[in-house]
PDB file of N, CA, C and O in Angstrom:
ATOM      1  N   MET A   1      18.206 -22.950 -19.856  1.00  0.00           N
ATOM      2  CA  MET A   1      18.640 -22.719 -18.655  1.00  0.00           C
ATOM      3  C   MET A   1      16.662 -22.005 -18.394  1.00  0.00           C
ATOM      4  O   MET A   1      15.901 -21.428 -19.171  1.00  0.00           O
ATOM      5  N   GLN A   2      16.562 -22.307 -17.396  1.00  0.00           N
ATOM      6  CA  GLN A   2      14.665 -22.307 -17.115  1.00  0.00           C
ATOM      7  C   GLN A   2      14.633 -20.832 -16.082  1.00  0.00           C
ATOM      8  O   GLN A   2      15.233 -20.686 -15.017  1.00  0.00           O
ATOM      9  N   GLN A   3      14.072 -20.210 -16.521  1.00  0.00           N
ATOM     10  CA  GLN A   3      13.743 -18.995 -15.920  1.00  0.00           C
ATOM     11  C   GLN A   3      12.269 -19.260 -14.847  1.00  0.00           C
ATOM     12  O   GLN A   3      11.278 -19.739 -15.397  1.00  0.00           O
ATOM     13  N   SER A   4      12.218 -19.022 -13.765  1.00  0.00           N
ATOM     14  CA  SER A   4      11.289 -18.671 -12.583  1.00  0.00           C
ATOM     15  C   SER A   4      10.036 -17.608 -13.385  1.00  0.00           C
ATOM     16  O   SER A   4      10.389 -16.847 -14.287  1.00  0.00           O
ATOM     17  N   ASN A   5       9.105 -17.654 -13.091  1.00  0.00           N
ATOM     18  CA  ASN A   5       8.373 -16.403 -12.907  1.00  0.00           C
ATOM     19  C   ASN A   5       7.086 -16.575 -11.659  1.00  0.00           C
ATOM     20  O   ASN A   5       6.039 -17.161 -11.381  1.00  0.00           O
ATOM     21  N   ASN A   6       8.453 -15.207 -11.024  1.00  0.00           N
ATOM     22  CA  ASN A   6       7.765 -14.715  -9.387  1.00  0.00           C
ATOM     23  C   ASN A   6       5.952 -14.058  -9.952  1.00  0.00           C
ATOM     24  O   ASN A   6       5.048 -14.073  -9.116  1.00  0.00           O
ATOM     25  N   LEU A   7       5.752 -13.679 -11.017  1.00  0.00           N
ATOM     26  CA  LEU A   7       4.333 -13.558 -11.076  1.00  0.00           C
ATOM     27  C   LEU A   7       3.359 -14.244 -10.756  1.00  0.00           C
ATOM     28  O   LEU A   7       2.180 -13.956 -10.960  1.00  0.00           O
ATOM     29  N   ALA A   8       3.816 -15.286 -10.185  1.00  0.00           N
ATOM     30  CA  ALA A   8       2.821 -16.521 -10.082  1.00  0.00           C
ATOM     31  C   ALA A   8       2.521 -16.630  -8.600  1.00  0.00           C
ATOM     32  O   ALA A   8       1.557 -17.276  -8.189  1.00  0.00           O
ATOM     33  N   GLY A   9       3.443 -15.927  -7.733  1.00  0.00           N
ATOM     34  CA  GLY A   9       3.349 -15.716  -6.381  1.00  0.00           C
ATOM     35  C   GLY A   9       2.328 -14.563  -6.215  1.00  0.00           C
ATOM     36  O   GLY A   9       1.450 -14.505  -5.353  1.00  0.00           O
ATOM     37  N   ALA A  10       2.528 -13.865  -6.960  1.00  0.00           N
ATOM     38  CA  ALA A  10       2.072 -12.297  -6.383  1.00  0.00           C
ATOM     39  C   ALA A  10       0.308 -12.665  -6.471  1.00  0.00           C
ATOM     40  O   ALA A  10      -0.499 -13.405  -7.034  1.00  0.00           O
ATOM     41  N   ASP A  11       0.428 -11.437  -5.363  1.00  0.00           N
ATOM     42  CA  ASP A  11      -1.642 -11.956  -4.761  1.00  0.00           C
ATOM     43  C   ASP A  11      -1.655 -10.318  -4.825  1.00  0.00           C
ATOM     44  O   ASP A  11      -0.874  -9.384  -5.010  1.00  0.00           O
ATOM     45  N   ILE A  12      -2.968 -10.551  -4.570  1.00  0.00           N
ATOM     46  CA  ILE A  12      -3.448  -8.743  -4.187  1.00  0.00           C
ATOM     47  C   ILE A  12      -2.925  -8.212  -3.273  1.00  0.00           C
ATOM     48  O   ILE A  12      -2.819  -7.020  -3.562  1.00  0.00           O
ATOM     49  N   GLY A  13      -2.612  -8.367  -2.520  1.00  0.00           N
ATOM     50  CA  GLY A  13      -2.009  -7.588  -1.387  1.00  0.00           C
ATOM     51  C   GLY A  13      -0.760  -7.412  -1.963  1.00  0.00           C
ATOM     52  O   GLY A  13      -0.942  -6.218  -2.202  1.00  0.00           O
ATOM     53  N   ASP A  14       0.251  -7.597  -2.342  1.00  0.00           N
ATOM     54  CA  ASP A  14       1.152  -7.077  -3.487  1.00  0.00           C
ATOM     55  C   ASP A  14       1.241  -6.243  -4.305  1.00  0.00           C
ATOM     56  O   ASP A  14       2.056  -5.328  -4.422  1.00  0.00           O
ATOM     57  N   PHE A  15      -0.257  -6.759  -5.371  1.00  0.00           N
ATOM     58  CA  PHE A  15      -0.531  -5.104  -6.226  1.00  0.00           C
ATOM     59  C   PHE A  15      -0.970  -3.996  -5.412  1.00  0.00           C
ATOM     60  O   PHE A  15      -0.850  -2.842  -5.823  1.00  0.00           O
ATOM     61  N   GLU A  16      -1.665  -4.369  -3.849  1.00  0.00           N
ATOM     62  CA  GLU A  16      -2.310  -3.099  -3.328  1.00  0.00           C
ATOM     63  C   GLU A  16      -0.775  -2.277  -2.451  1.00  0.00           C
ATOM     64  O   GLU A  16      -0.506  -1.120  -2.129  1.00  0.00           O
ATOM     65  N   LYS A  17      -0.073  -3.600  -2.334  1.00  0.00           N
ATOM     66  CA  LYS A  17       1.057  -2.275  -1.672  1.00  0.00           C
ATOM     67  C   LYS A  17       2.026  -1.571  -2.674  1.00  0.00           C
ATOM     68  O   LYS A  17       2.915  -0.827  -2.260  1.00  0.00           O
ATOM     69  N   MET A  18       1.901  -1.737  -3.543  1.00  0.00           N
ATOM     70  CA  MET A  18       2.545  -1.265  -4.913  1.00  0.00           C
ATOM     71  C   MET A  18       1.791  -0.198  -5.190  1.00  0.00           C
ATOM     72  O   MET A  18       2.359   0.872  -5.407  1.00  0.00           O
ATOM     73  N   MET A  19       0.360  -0.290  -5.236  1.00  0.00           N
ATOM     74  CA  MET A  19      -0.335   1.052  -5.177  1.00  0.00           C
ATOM     75  C   MET A  19      -0.471   1.922  -4.324  1.00  0.00           C
ATOM     76  O   MET A  19      -0.861   3.057  -4.600  1.00  0.00           O
ATOM     77  N   ALA A  20      -0.113   1.453  -2.924  1.00  0.00           N
ATOM     78  CA  ALA A  20      -0.137   2.428  -1.895  1.00  0.00           C
ATOM     79  C   ALA A  20       0.385   2.879  -1.600  1.00  0.00           C
ATOM     80  O   ALA A  20       0.049   3.753  -0.801  1.00  0.00           O
ATOM     81  N   VAL A  21       2.317   2.616  -2.155  1.00  0.00           N
ATOM     82  CA  VAL A  21       3.402   3.223  -2.517  1.00  0.00           C
ATOM     83  C   VAL A  21       3.540   3.882  -3.775  1.00  0.00           C
ATOM     84  O   VAL A  21       4.491   4.663  -3.750  1.00  0.00           O
ATOM     85  N   PHE A  22       2.733   3.840  -5.231  1.00  0.00           N
ATOM     86  CA  PHE A  22       3.062   4.821  -5.953  1.00  0.00           C
ATOM     87  C   PHE A  22       2.009   5.975  -5.430  1.00  0.00           C
ATOM     88  O   PHE A  22       2.370   7.103  -5.767  1.00  0.00           O
ATOM     89  N   THR A  23       1.023   5.939  -4.826  1.00  0.00           N
ATOM     90  CA  THR A  23      -0.151   7.227  -3.856  1.00  0.00           C
ATOM     91  C   THR A  23       0.797   8.166  -2.975  1.00  0.00           C
ATOM     92  O   THR A  23       0.659   9.350  -2.669  1.00  0.00           O
ATOM     93  N   VAL A  24       1.683   7.361  -2.706  1.00  0.00           N
ATOM     94  CA  VAL A  24       2.428   8.187  -1.465  1.00  0.00           C
ATOM     95  C   VAL A  24       3.406   9.051  -2.638  1.00  0.00           C
ATOM     96  O   VAL A  24       3.309  10.278  -2.630  1.00  0.00           O
ATOM     97  N   ILE A  25       4.169   8.513  -3.452  1.00  0.00           N
ATOM     98  CA  ILE A  25       4.926   9.619  -4.731  1.00  0.00           C
ATOM     99  C   ILE A  25       3.928  10.477  -5.306  1.00  0.00           C
ATOM    100  O   ILE A  25       4.324  11.600  -5.621  1.00  0.00           O
ATOM    101  N   ILE A  26       2.422  10.129  -5.565  1.00  0.00           N
ATOM    102  CA  ILE A  26       1.955  10.814  -6.347  1.00  0.00           C
ATOM    103  C   ILE A  26       1.550  12.210  -5.362  1.00  0.00           C
ATOM    104  O   ILE A  26       1.628  13.310  -5.909  1.00  0.00           O
ATOM    105  N   GLN A  27       1.180  12.145  -4.111  1.00  0.00           N
ATOM    106  CA  GLN A  27       0.695  12.957  -3.160  1.00  0.00           C
ATOM    107  C   GLN A  27       1.978  14.187  -3.109  1.00  0.00           C
ATOM    108  O   GLN A  27       1.977  15.417  -3.153  1.00  0.00           O
ATOM    109  N   SER A  28       3.036  13.126  -2.994  1.00  0.00           N
ATOM    110  CA  SER A  28       4.986  14.479  -3.327  1.00  0.00           C
ATOM    111  C   SER A  28       4.813  15.469  -4.272  1.00  0.00           C
ATOM    112  O   SER A  28       5.230  16.616  -4.111  1.00  0.00           O
ATOM    113  N   VAL A  29       4.102  15.012  -5.445  1.00  0.00           N
ATOM    114  CA  VAL A  29       4.437  15.925  -6.817  1.00  0.00           C
ATOM    115  C   VAL A  29       3.370  16.684  -6.823  1.00  0.00           C
ATOM    116  O   VAL A  29       3.445  17.768  -7.400  1.00  0.00           O
ATOM    117  N   ILE A  30       1.732  16.153  -5.970  1.00  0.00           N
ATOM    118  CA  ILE A  30       0.626  17.193  -5.994  1.00  0.00           C
ATOM    119  C   ILE A  30       1.012  18.639  -4.688  1.00  0.00           C
ATOM    120  O   ILE A  30       0.765  19.845  -4.644  1.00  0.00           O
ATOM    121  N   SER A  31       1.475  17.992  -4.105  1.00  0.00           N
ATOM    122  CA  SER A  31       1.999  19.174  -3.054  1.00  0.00           C
ATOM    123  C   SER A  31       2.553  19.778  -4.106  1.00  0.00           C
ATOM    124  O   SER A  31       1.879  20.752  -4.443  1.00  0.00           O
ATOM    125  N   PHE A  32       3.639  19.585  -4.864  1.00  0.00           N
ATOM    126  CA  PHE A  32       4.724  20.341  -5.477  1.00  0.00           C
ATOM    127  C   PHE A  32       3.718  21.317  -6.555  1.00  0.00           C
ATOM    128  O   PHE A  32       3.776  22.541  -6.680  1.00  0.00           O
ATOM    129  N   VAL A  33       2.967  20.536  -7.140  1.00  0.00           N
ATOM    130  CA  VAL A  33       2.079  21.380  -7.902  1.00  0.00           C
ATOM    131  C   VAL A  33       1.423  21.909  -7.523  1.00  0.00           C
ATOM    132  O   VAL A  33       1.163  22.828  -8.299  1.00  0.00           O
ATOM    133  N   MET A  34       0.388  21.986  -5.934  1.00  0.00           N
ATOM    134  CA  MET A  34      -0.499  22.692  -5.788  1.00  0.00           C
ATOM    135  C   MET A  34       0.670  24.359  -5.174  1.00  0.00           C
ATOM    136  O   MET A  34       0.112  25.452  -5.071  1.00  0.00           O
ATOM    137  N   ASN A  35       1.607  24.268  -4.980  1.00  0.00           N
ATOM    138  CA  ASN A  35       2.952  25.300  -4.064  1.00  0.00           C
ATOM    139  C   ASN A  35       3.074  26.085  -5.729  1.00  0.00           C
ATOM    140  O   ASN A  35       3.612  27.193  -5.741  1.00  0.00           O
ATOM    141  N   SER A  36       2.737  25.691  -6.650  1.00  0.00           N
ATOM    142  CA  SER A  36       2.894  26.801  -7.848  1.00  0.00           C
ATOM    143  C   SER A  36       2.022  27.496  -8.185  1.00  0.00           C
ATOM    144  O   SER A  36       2.262  28.046  -9.260  1.00  0.00           O
ATOM    145  N   ASN A  37       0.542  27.877  -7.502  1.00  0.00           N
ATOM    146  CA  ASN A  37      -0.213  28.099  -7.105  1.00  0.00           C
ATOM    147  C   ASN A  37      -1.271  28.508  -8.577  1.00  0.00           C
ATOM    148  O   ASN A  37      -1.464  29.610  -9.090  1.00  0.00           O
ATOM    149  N   PRO A  38      -1.903  26.937  -9.026  1.00  0.00           N
ATOM    150  CA  PRO A  38      -2.684  26.639 -10.273  1.00  0.00           C
ATOM    151  C   PRO A  38      -4.275  27.609  -9.832  1.00  0.00           C
ATOM    152  O   PRO A  38      -4.855  27.897  -8.785  1.00  0.00           O
ATOM    153  N   PRO A  39      -4.502  27.863 -11.348  1.00  0.00           N
ATOM    154  CA  PRO A  39      -6.275  28.014 -11.116  1.00  0.00           C
ATOM    155  C   PRO A  39      -6.954  27.231 -10.505  1.00  0.00           C
ATOM    156  O   PRO A  39      -6.935  26.033 -10.787  1.00  0.00           O
ATOM    157  N   ILE A  40      -7.677  27.710  -9.568  1.00  0.00           N
ATOM    158  CA  ILE A  40      -9.101  27.884  -8.612  1.00  0.00           C
ATOM    159  C   ILE A  40      -9.479  26.449  -9.153  1.00  0.00           C
ATOM    160  O   ILE A  40      -9.791  25.665  -8.256  1.00  0.00           O
ATOM    161  N   GLY A  41      -9.513  25.990 -10.329  1.00  0.00           N
ATOM    162  CA  GLY A  41     -10.320  25.174 -11.050  1.00  0.00           C
ATOM    163  C   GLY A  41      -9.347  23.885 -10.919  1.00  0.00           C
ATOM    164  O   GLY A  41      -9.838  23.035 -10.175  1.00  0.00           O
ATOM    165  N   GLN A  42      -7.986  23.503 -11.503  1.00  0.00           N
ATOM    166  CA  GLN A  42      -7.054  22.762 -10.900  1.00  0.00           C
ATOM    167  C   GLN A  42      -7.064  22.777  -9.712  1.00  0.00           C
ATOM    168  O   GLN A  42      -7.256  21.607  -9.378  1.00  0.00           O
ATOM    169  N   GLN A  43      -6.977  23.379  -8.857  1.00  0.00           N
ATOM    170  CA  GLN A  43      -6.938  23.308  -7.228  1.00  0.00           C
ATOM    171  C   GLN A  43      -7.862  22.445  -6.962  1.00  0.00           C
ATOM    172  O   GLN A  43      -7.573  21.522  -6.201  1.00  0.00           O
ATOM    173  N   PHE A  44      -8.977  22.520  -7.431  1.00  0.00           N
ATOM    174  CA  PHE A  44      -9.650  21.818  -6.696  1.00  0.00           C
ATOM    175  C   PHE A  44      -9.821  20.306  -7.430  1.00  0.00           C
ATOM    176  O   PHE A  44     -10.580  19.504  -6.885  1.00  0.00           O
ATOM    177  N   PHE A  45      -9.199  19.965  -8.519  1.00  0.00           N
ATOM    178  CA  PHE A  45      -8.847  19.282  -8.985  1.00  0.00           C
ATOM    179  C   PHE A  45      -8.399  17.775  -8.726  1.00  0.00           C
ATOM    180  O   PHE A  45      -8.825  16.622  -8.667  1.00  0.00           O
ATOM    181  N   PHE A  46      -6.563  19.031  -8.539  1.00  0.00           N
ATOM    182  CA  PHE A  46      -5.768  18.140  -7.345  1.00  0.00           C
ATOM    183  C   PHE A  46      -5.818  18.336  -5.851  1.00  0.00           C
ATOM    184  O   PHE A  46      -4.961  18.002  -5.033  1.00  0.00           O
ATOM    185  N   GLY A  47      -7.000  18.950  -5.634  1.00  0.00           N
ATOM    186  CA  GLY A  47      -7.432  19.017  -3.855  1.00  0.00           C
ATOM    187  C   GLY A  47      -7.586  17.728  -3.693  1.00  0.00           C
ATOM    188  O   GLY A  47      -6.985  16.966  -2.935  1.00  0.00           O
ATOM    189  N   GLY A  48      -8.799  17.432  -4.785  1.00  0.00           N
ATOM    190  CA  GLY A  48      -9.782  15.940  -4.852  1.00  0.00           C
ATOM    191  C   GLY A  48      -9.008  14.676  -5.291  1.00  0.00           C
ATOM    192  O   GLY A  48      -9.576  13.705  -4.792  1.00  0.00           O
ATOM    193  N   ILE A  49      -8.158  14.378  -5.874  1.00  0.00           N
ATOM    194  CA  ILE A  49      -6.781  13.371  -5.574  1.00  0.00           C
ATOM    195  C   ILE A  49      -6.057  13.189  -5.111  1.00  0.00           C
ATOM    196  O   ILE A  49      -5.368  12.179  -5.253  1.00  0.00           O
ATOM    197  N   TYR A  50      -5.770  14.559  -3.924  1.00  0.00           N
ATOM    198  CA  TYR A  50      -5.231  14.507  -2.693  1.00  0.00           C
ATOM    199  C   TYR A  50      -6.096  14.111  -2.055  1.00  0.00           C
ATOM    200  O   TYR A  50      -5.345  13.395  -1.394  1.00  0.00           O
ATOM    201  N   GLU A  51      -7.114  13.903  -1.601  1.00  0.00           N
ATOM    202  CA  GLU A  51      -7.914  13.912  -0.325  1.00  0.00           C
ATOM    203  C   GLU A  51      -8.120  11.964  -1.234  1.00  0.00           C
ATOM    204  O   GLU A  51      -7.738  10.891  -0.767  1.00  0.00           O
ATOM    205  N   THR A  52      -8.547  12.120  -2.027  1.00  0.00           N
ATOM    206  CA  THR A  52      -8.151  10.125  -2.357  1.00  0.00           C
ATOM    207  C   THR A  52      -7.511   9.183  -2.372  1.00  0.00           C
ATOM    208  O   THR A  52      -7.869   8.014  -2.229  1.00  0.00           O
ATOM    209  N   VAL A  53      -5.722   9.928  -2.681  1.00  0.00           N
ATOM    210  CA  VAL A  53      -4.983   9.079  -2.398  1.00  0.00           C
ATOM    211  C   VAL A  53      -3.953   9.170  -0.918  1.00  0.00           C
ATOM    212  O   VAL A  53      -3.015   8.499  -0.489  1.00  0.00           O
ATOM    213  N   LYS A  54      -4.540  10.113  -0.548  1.00  0.00           N
ATOM    214  CA  LYS A  54      -4.368  10.037   1.114  1.00  0.00           C
ATOM    215  C   LYS A  54      -4.628   8.650   2.233  1.00  0.00           C
ATOM    216  O   LYS A  54      -4.040   8.294   3.255  1.00  0.00           O
ATOM    217  N   PHE A  55      -5.902   8.059   1.404  1.00  0.00           N
ATOM    218  CA  PHE A  55      -5.538   6.823   2.122  1.00  0.00           C
ATOM    219  C   PHE A  55      -5.160   5.730   2.046  1.00  0.00           C
ATOM    220  O   PHE A  55      -5.470   4.662   2.573  1.00  0.00           O
ATOM    221  N   SER A  56      -4.192   6.174   1.089  1.00  0.00           N
ATOM    222  CA  SER A  56      -3.356   4.829   1.032  1.00  0.00           C
ATOM    223  C   SER A  56      -2.483   4.643   2.078  1.00  0.00           C
ATOM    224  O   SER A  56      -1.626   3.870   1.649  1.00  0.00           O
ATOM    225  N   ALA A  57      -2.179   5.000   3.484  1.00  0.00           N
ATOM    226  CA  ALA A  57      -1.831   3.611   4.696  1.00  0.00           C
ATOM    227  C   ALA A  57      -2.914   2.791   4.738  1.00  0.00           C
ATOM    228  O   ALA A  57      -2.614   1.600   4.806  1.00  0.00           O
ATOM    229  N   PRO A  58      -4.379   3.103   4.716  1.00  0.00           N
ATOM    230  CA  PRO A  58      -4.843   1.445   5.684  1.00  0.00           C
ATOM    231  C   PRO A  58      -4.697   0.668   4.071  1.00  0.00           C
ATOM    232  O   PRO A  58      -4.503  -0.537   4.235  1.00  0.00           O
ATOM    233  N   ALA A  59      -4.741   1.040   2.645  1.00  0.00           N
ATOM    234  CA  ALA A  59      -4.458   0.023   1.994  1.00  0.00           C
ATOM    235  C   ALA A  59      -3.014  -0.849   1.809  1.00  0.00           C
ATOM    236  O   ALA A  59      -2.679  -1.798   1.100  1.00  0.00           O
ATOM    237  N   PHE A  60      -2.360  -0.033   2.805  1.00  0.00           N
ATOM    238  CA  PHE A  60      -0.864  -0.706   2.254  1.00  0.00           C
ATOM    239  C   PHE A  60      -0.733  -1.687   3.831  1.00  0.00           C
ATOM    240  O   PHE A  60       0.197  -2.421   4.165  1.00  0.00           O
ATOM    241  N   ILE A  61      -1.692  -1.453   4.399  1.00  0.00           N
ATOM    242  CA  ILE A  61      -1.938  -2.705   5.750  1.00  0.00           C
ATOM    243  C   ILE A  61      -2.822  -3.598   5.476  1.00  0.00           C
ATOM    244  O   ILE A  61      -2.882  -4.793   5.765  1.00  0.00           O
ATOM    245  N   PHE A  62      -3.548  -2.875   4.857  1.00  0.00           N
ATOM    246  CA  PHE A  62      -4.270  -4.355   4.811  1.00  0.00           C
ATOM    247  C   PHE A  62      -3.800  -5.164   3.376  1.00  0.00           C
ATOM    248  O   PHE A  62      -4.340  -6.269   3.319  1.00  0.00           O
ATOM    249  N   GLY A  63      -2.991  -4.893   2.302  1.00  0.00           N
ATOM    250  CA  GLY A  63      -1.886  -5.759   1.659  1.00  0.00           C
ATOM    251  C   GLY A  63      -0.864  -6.667   2.182  1.00  0.00           C
ATOM    252  O   GLY A  63      -0.447  -7.715   1.688  1.00  0.00           O
ATOM    253  N   ILE A  64      -0.458  -5.942   3.522  1.00  0.00           N
ATOM    254  CA  ILE A  64       0.296  -6.855   4.311  1.00  0.00           C
ATOM    255  C   ILE A  64      -0.415  -8.174   4.773  1.00  0.00           C
ATOM    256  O   ILE A  64      -0.389  -9.395   4.614  1.00  0.00           O
ATOM    257  N   LEU A  65      -1.100  -7.120   5.480  1.00  0.00           N
ATOM    258  CA  LEU A  65      -2.114  -8.670   6.083  1.00  0.00           C
ATOM    259  C   LEU A  65      -2.430  -9.588   4.762  1.00  0.00           C
ATOM    260  O   LEU A  65      -1.675 -10.548   4.607  1.00  0.00           O
ATOM    261  N   TYR A  66      -3.064  -9.469   4.172  1.00  0.00           N
ATOM    262  CA  TYR A  66      -3.695  -9.611   2.487  1.00  0.00           C
ATOM    263  C   TYR A  66      -2.571 -11.264   2.822  1.00  0.00           C
ATOM    264  O   TYR A  66      -2.796 -12.331   3.392  1.00  0.00           O
ATOM    265  N   SER A  67      -1.388 -10.680   2.117  1.00  0.00           N
ATOM    266  CA  SER A  67      -0.075 -11.122   1.978  1.00  0.00           C
ATOM    267  C   SER A  67       0.497 -12.304   2.643  1.00  0.00           C
ATOM    268  O   SER A  67       1.077 -13.300   2.212  1.00  0.00           O
ATOM    269  N   THR A  68       0.099 -11.824   4.045  1.00  0.00           N
ATOM    270  CA  THR A  68       0.835 -12.876   5.457  1.00  0.00           C
ATOM    271  C   THR A  68       0.011 -14.002   5.599  1.00  0.00           C
ATOM    272  O   THR A  68       0.316 -15.163   5.871  1.00  0.00           O
ATOM    273  N   THR A  69      -1.464 -13.303   5.294  1.00  0.00           N
ATOM    274  CA  THR A  69      -2.303 -14.421   5.543  1.00  0.00           C
ATOM    275  C   THR A  69      -2.521 -15.384   4.327  1.00  0.00           C
ATOM    276  O   THR A  69      -2.803 -16.580   4.394  1.00  0.00           O
ATOM    277  N   ARG A  70      -2.395 -14.870   3.564  1.00  0.00           N
ATOM    278  CA  ARG A  70      -2.531 -16.060   2.446  1.00  0.00           C
ATOM    279  C   ARG A  70      -0.873 -16.811   2.269  1.00  0.00           C
ATOM    280  O   ARG A  70      -0.898 -17.997   1.939  1.00  0.00           O
ATOM    281  N   THR A  71       0.353 -16.249   2.449  1.00  0.00           N
ATOM    282  CA  THR A  71       1.371 -17.268   2.878  1.00  0.00           C
ATOM    283  C   THR A  71       1.326 -18.032   4.022  1.00  0.00           C
ATOM    284  O   THR A  71       2.349 -18.699   4.176  1.00  0.00           O
ATOM    285  N   HIS A  72       0.395 -18.176   4.972  1.00  0.00           N
ATOM    286  CA  HIS A  72       0.966 -18.761   5.996  1.00  0.00           C
ATOM    287  C   HIS A  72      -1.044 -18.881   6.349  1.00  0.00           C
ATOM    288  O   HIS A  72      -1.786 -18.005   6.793  1.00  0.00           O
ATOM    289  N   PRO A  73      -1.364 -20.279   5.934  1.00  0.00           N
ATOM    290  CA  PRO A  73      -2.664 -20.316   6.134  1.00  0.00           C
ATOM    291  C   PRO A  73      -2.978 -21.220   7.378  1.00  0.00           C
ATOM    292  O   PRO A  73      -4.118 -21.588   7.661  1.00  0.00           O
ATOM    293  N   GLN A  74      -1.740 -21.569   8.161  1.00  0.00           N
ATOM    294  CA  GLN A  74      -1.562 -23.190   9.313  1.00  0.00           C
ATOM    295  C   GLN A  74      -1.254 -21.962  10.366  1.00  0.00           C
ATOM    296  O   GLN A  74      -1.965 -22.169  11.349  1.00  0.00           O
ATOM    297  N   ALA A  75      -0.676 -21.073  10.504  1.00  0.00           N
ATOM    298  CA  ALA A  75      -0.263 -20.279  11.020  1.00  0.00           C
ATOM    299  C   ALA A  75      -1.555 -19.702  12.575  1.00  0.00           C
ATOM    300  O   ALA A  75      -2.711 -19.357  12.329  1.00  0.00           O
ATOM    301  N   SER A  76      -1.059 -19.733  13.809  1.00  0.00           N
ATOM    302  CA  SER A  76      -2.149 -19.867  14.807  1.00  0.00           C
ATOM    303  C   SER A  76      -1.503 -17.713  15.475  1.00  0.00           C
ATOM    304  O   SER A  76      -0.750 -16.811  15.108  1.00  0.00           O
ATOM    305  N   ILE A  77      -2.285 -17.963  16.344  1.00  0.00           N
ATOM    306  CA  ILE A  77      -1.998 -16.505  17.501  1.00  0.00           C
ATOM    307  C   ILE A  77      -0.713 -16.716  18.290  1.00  0.00           C
ATOM    308  O   ILE A  77      -0.017 -15.794  18.713  1.00  0.00           O
ATOM    309  N   LEU A  78      -0.517 -17.722  18.413  1.00  0.00           N
ATOM    310  CA  LEU A  78       1.269 -18.275  19.298  1.00  0.00           C
ATOM    311  C   LEU A  78       1.909 -18.824  18.998  1.00  0.00           C
ATOM    312  O   LEU A  78       2.445 -19.746  19.612  1.00  0.00           O
ATOM    313  N   GLU A  79       2.146 -18.376  17.661  1.00  0.00           N
ATOM    314  CA  GLU A  79       3.200 -18.879  16.900  1.00  0.00           C
ATOM    315  C   GLU A  79       3.734 -17.162  16.484  1.00  0.00           C
ATOM    316  O   GLU A  79       4.739 -17.045  15.783  1.00  0.00           O
ATOM    317  N   TYR A  80       3.303 -16.430  16.765  1.00  0.00           N
ATOM    318  CA  TYR A  80       4.089 -15.174  17.024  1.00  0.00           C
ATOM    319  C   TYR A  80       4.955 -14.297  18.162  1.00  0.00           C
ATOM    320  O   TYR A  80       4.751 -14.112  19.362  1.00  0.00           O
ATOM    321  N   PRO A  81       5.603 -14.017  17.607  1.00  0.00           N
ATOM    322  CA  PRO A  81       7.095 -13.973  18.862  1.00  0.00           C
ATOM    323  C   PRO A  81       6.386 -13.816  20.604  1.00  0.00           C
ATOM    324  O   PRO A  81       6.203 -14.626  21.513  1.00  0.00           O
ATOM    325  N   GLN A  82       6.149 -12.386  20.444  1.00  0.00           N
ATOM    326  CA  GLN A  82       5.292 -11.903  21.481  1.00  0.00           C
ATOM    327  C   GLN A  82       4.535 -13.081  22.599  1.00  0.00           C
ATOM    328  O   GLN A  82       4.675 -13.250  23.810  1.00  0.00           O
ATOM    329  N   PHE A  83       4.081 -13.451  22.045  1.00  0.00           N
ATOM    330  CA  PHE A  83       2.950 -14.560  22.856  1.00  0.00           C
ATOM    331  C   PHE A  83       3.623 -15.879  23.238  1.00  0.00           C
ATOM    332  O   PHE A  83       3.297 -16.524  24.235  1.00  0.00           O
ATOM    333  N   ILE A  84       4.663 -16.266  22.309  1.00  0.00           N
ATOM    334  CA  ILE A  84       5.567 -17.081  22.756  1.00  0.00           C
ATOM    335  C   ILE A  84       6.593 -17.120  24.107  1.00  0.00           C
ATOM    336  O   ILE A  84       7.098 -18.098  24.661  1.00  0.00           O
ATOM    337  N   HIS A  85       6.676 -16.052  24.338  1.00  0.00           N
ATOM    338  CA  HIS A  85       7.313 -15.636  25.626  1.00  0.00           C
ATOM    339  C   HIS A  85       6.396 -15.964  27.047  1.00  0.00           C
ATOM    340  O   HIS A  85       6.627 -16.390  28.178  1.00  0.00           O
ATOM    341  N   ASN A  86       5.385 -15.562  26.376  1.00  0.00           N
ATOM    342  CA  ASN A  86       4.596 -15.112  27.481  1.00  0.00           C
ATOM    343  C   ASN A  86       3.825 -16.662  28.088  1.00  0.00           C
ATOM    344  O   ASN A  86       3.241 -16.528  29.163  1.00  0.00           O
ATOM    345  N   ARG A  87       3.809 -17.657  27.648  1.00  0.00           N
ATOM    346  CA  ARG A  87       3.084 -18.523  27.831  1.00  0.00           C
ATOM    347  C   ARG A  87       3.571 -19.295  29.136  1.00  0.00           C
ATOM    348  O   ARG A  87       2.947 -20.275  29.542  1.00  0.00           O
TER     349      ARG A  87
END
């Protein structure tokens, strides 16, 4: 029995989406840590990380768009449903 390797189909967009979801989880953890009143130095450290990972939404959108354009290279704007009905 032969197993297929799904990693061959993964692209940078898939990894970008994975990292964006991971950063959303990290934001929740940092919020929990900040509520425990850590020392000022740790507050600056965690605050800096929080400010960095809060830009995960644009990274997630980029991942979706990159994967979509890679897997549908011949698609045109007229192939999307909202444009077909307006013809």
